[in-house]
C-alpha positions, 0 to 999 in steps of 0.5 A, a space after each residue: 541506534 547511533 545510526 538512527 540518531 545520526 540520520 535524524 540529525 542529518 535530516 534536520 540539518 537538511 530541512 533547515 538548510 534547504 529551501 522549503 520548496 525543495 522538500 520532498 517525500 522521503 523513502 526508506 529501504 532496509 536491504 538484506 544486509 540490514 543497511 538502511 537506504 533513504 531517498 527522495 526518489 525511490 529506484 525500486 519498489 522496495 522503498 516505503 514512504 518514511 516521511 511526507 513532504 509536509 514533515 509529518 513522520 509516519 511509517 507506511 509499514 506501521 499503517 499497513 500493520 495497524 489496519 491488517 490487524 484491525 481488519 484481521 488480514 494477513 499483512 503480506 496480503 495487504 502489501 501485495 495488493 498495494 504493490 499490484 494496485 499502485 506499486 506503493 505510490 500514494 499519489 497513483 491515479 488510474 485511467 478509470 479514476 481509482 486513487 491512492 495506494 489501494 486504488 479506490 474508485 470514488 464510489 467505493 471510497 465514499 462507501 468506505 468513508 474515505 474522504 481523501 484516497 491519496 492520503 496513505 492512512 485513509 486509503 490503507 484503512 479503506 482498502 483493507 476494510 474493503 478487502 475484509 468485506 470481500 473476504 467475508 462476502 465470499 466465505 474467505 475464498 481468496 481468489 474470489 475476494 481478490 477478483 471482487 476487489 479488482 472487478 467488483 463483487 457483482 461481476 464475481 457473482 454474475 460469473 459464479 467465480 473469477 470473471 473471465 477478464 484478462 485483467 482480473 485473471 492477471 491481477 490474481 496471479 500478480 497479487 498471489 505472487 507478491 503475497 508469497 514474496 511478502 510472506 518470506 521477506 520481512 523488512 526491518 523498519 525504523 
């Protein structure tokens, strides 16, 4: 508690002293020893966004947890999809136009009523909702749901299973590897 109070005081002091144009998003990571690390330039994917550049405080962990519960998804699964889709970069944009943490394409974002896929809360809400829709559509089959999330449900139906696309097959392997990782690693969050 003392550490948190000192950090918040230091953060407030820095916000008052530094010019407004030098502010940036702040990321947080708790290592295996319980040591809390803060940075504005994450060096590993272990960092989660802690505070936005505009000063709005929120926890990506809390957002993931909220929408995982809301859409009856395993939190580790949502984290794994985010890791593979954007490497936790809320401003990620793919060559194909997919945006945000969960890489929503514009058509899917509209379907999910996500007006700003670069907003972490909207993107996690929409992506989690879409993941739930895919799980429901494919009777809880995780491989088919993930393949549909990546290649689209039409491709999964057309091929009668996971499409033979190298990207989609690799996507499944990566998401399932991170799913196992996030099932075993429990981060402590402020």
